[in-house]
C-alpha positions as CSV (number, residue, x, y, z in Angstrom):
1,M,10.4,10.6,-14.4
2,A,7.3,10.5,-12.1
3,I,5.4,7.2,-11.7
4,Q,2.4,7.0,-14.0
5,V,-1.3,6.1,-13.9
6,G,-1.6,2.3,-13.7
7,D,1.7,1.9,-11.8
8,K,1.8,0.2,-8.4
9,A,2.4,3.0,-6.0
10,P,5.8,2.6,-4.1
11,D,5.1,1.8,-0.5
12,F,6.8,4.1,2.1
13,E,7.3,4.4,5.8
14,L,7.6,7.9,7.0
15,K,7.2,9.8,10.3
16,D,4.5,12.3,10.6
17,N,4.5,15.7,12.3
18,H,3.8,13.9,15.7
19,G,6.6,11.3,15.2
20,R,4.1,8.5,14.4
21,T,5.1,6.0,11.7
22,V,2.8,6.1,8.6
23,R,2.9,3.5,5.8
24,L,1.1,3.8,2.5
25,S,0.3,0.1,2.8
26,D,-1.6,0.8,6.1
27,F,-4.5,2.1,3.9
28,R,-4.5,-0.8,1.4
29,G,-8.0,-2.3,1.1
30,E,-9.4,0.4,3.4
31,K,-9.0,3.9,1.7
32,N,-8.0,5.7,-1.4
33,V,-5.0,7.9,-0.6
34,V,-4.0,11.3,-2.0
35,V,-0.2,11.4,-1.7
36,L,0.8,15.0,-2.1
37,F,4.4,16.1,-2.4
38,Y,5.3,19.7,-1.7
39,P,8.7,21.5,-1.6
40,F,8.9,23.1,1.9
41,A,6.8,24.2,4.8
42,F,6.4,27.9,5.5
43,T,6.8,28.9,1.8
44,G,4.1,30.9,0.1
45,V,2.7,28.5,-2.5
46,C,3.0,25.5,-0.3
47,T,1.2,27.2,2.6
48,G,-1.6,28.3,0.2
49,E,-2.0,24.8,-1.2
50,L,-2.0,23.1,2.2
51,C,-4.4,25.6,3.8
52,A,-6.8,25.2,0.8
53,L,-6.8,21.5,1.6
54,R,-7.4,22.2,5.2
55,D,-10.4,24.4,4.3
56,N,-11.8,21.5,2.2
57,L,-10.7,18.7,4.4
58,P,-13.9,16.6,4.3
59,K,-13.3,16.0,0.6
60,F,-9.8,14.6,1.3
61,V,-10.1,12.9,4.7
62,N,-13.2,10.8,5.2
63,D,-14.3,7.2,5.4
64,D,-13.1,6.5,1.8
65,T,-10.1,8.8,1.4
66,Q,-6.9,9.8,3.3
67,L,-4.6,12.7,2.5
68,L,-0.9,12.4,3.2
69,A,1.2,15.5,2.5
70,V,5.0,14.8,2.1
71,S,7.9,17.2,2.2
72,N,11.6,17.0,2.8
73,D,11.3,19.0,6.0
74,S,12.1,17.5,9.5
75,I,9.3,16.3,11.7
76,H,10.0,19.2,14.0
77,T,9.5,21.8,11.3
78,L,6.3,20.0,10.2
79,R,5.0,20.0,13.7
80,V,5.4,23.8,14.1
81,F,4.0,24.4,10.6
82,A,0.9,22.2,11.3
83,E,0.3,24.0,14.6
84,Q,0.7,27.4,13.1
85,E,-1.6,26.8,10.1
86,G,-4.1,24.5,11.9
87,L,-3.4,21.5,9.6
88,E,-5.0,18.4,11.0
89,Y,-4.0,15.9,8.5
90,P,-0.6,14.0,8.4
91,L,2.4,15.9,7.3
92,L,5.1,13.3,6.5
93,S,8.8,13.9,6.7
94,D,10.9,12.6,3.8
95,F,13.9,14.2,5.5
96,W,16.1,11.1,6.0
97,P,17.3,9.3,4.0
98,H,16.9,12.7,2.3
99,G,14.2,12.5,-0.4
100,E,14.1,8.7,-0.6
101,T,10.3,8.6,-1.0
102,S,10.2,11.6,-3.3
103,R,12.8,9.9,-5.5
104,A,10.8,6.7,-5.6
105,Y,7.8,8.7,-7.0
106,G,10.1,10.5,-9.4
107,V,9.4,14.0,-8.0
108,F,12.7,14.9,-6.3
109,D,14.5,17.9,-7.7
110,E,18.2,17.0,-7.2
111,G,19.4,20.6,-7.9
112,K,17.0,22.1,-5.3
113,G,17.2,19.3,-2.8
114,C,13.4,19.0,-2.5
115,A,10.3,17.5,-4.0
116,V,8.4,19.3,-6.8
117,R,4.6,19.5,-6.6
118,G,3.6,16.0,-7.4
119,T,0.2,14.5,-6.5
120,F,-0.8,10.9,-6.8
121,I,-4.2,9.4,-6.1
122,V,-3.7,5.8,-5.1
123,D,-6.7,3.5,-5.0
124,K,-7.5,0.9,-2.3
125,E,-5.5,-1.7,-4.2
126,G,-2.4,0.4,-4.2
127,V,-2.5,1.4,-7.9
128,V,-2.0,5.0,-9.1
129,R,-5.3,6.2,-10.7
130,W,-4.5,9.9,-11.2
131,T,-1.4,12.1,-11.1
132,V,-0.3,15.6,-11.8
133,V,3.2,17.0,-11.4
134,N,3.9,20.8,-11.4
135,G,7.1,22.7,-11.1
136,L,8.2,24.4,-7.9
137,P,6.5,27.8,-8.5
138,D,3.2,26.4,-9.9
139,A,0.3,25.7,-7.6
140,R,-2.0,22.8,-8.3
141,D,-5.7,23.0,-8.9
142,L,-7.6,21.6,-6.0
143,N,-10.7,21.0,-8.1
144,E,-8.8,18.5,-10.2
145,Y,-8.2,16.3,-7.1
146,V,-11.9,16.4,-6.3
147,T,-12.9,15.4,-9.8
148,A,-10.3,12.5,-9.9
149,L,-11.5,11.2,-6.5
150,G,-15.1,11.3,-7.6
151,A,-14.2,9.1,-10.6
152,L,-12.9,6.2,-8.3
């Protein structure tokens, strides 16, 4: 089961598409964080969602908010994907130990070996303030994120 609103967000330490270490706790006290899990790079729905975020980036990466997109792909795959799609926000690899962070958030599909579409808005204190979890084929509504962030 996915973590719920009001829960303390599990901290994580993952490598981004450039090999840099990113920790959720690095943003504590500084920024709200949108933690977005997606199944795999280069797939149709994932590419559409991540490009929609790219096209609306100032709403998700600014002085008050940071977007962190997490998949079970390797950092090498994520680097090529980001370059190909012009994604300028961190793509984090939950590749090894495989799905550890996705499992901590309750969004890992054991049968498919990847994360489902889970989004968690974490406030500056590290508490989950909004969440939505969709199945693999179901895209999320970007406007819901914007509304949830506006309520913080």
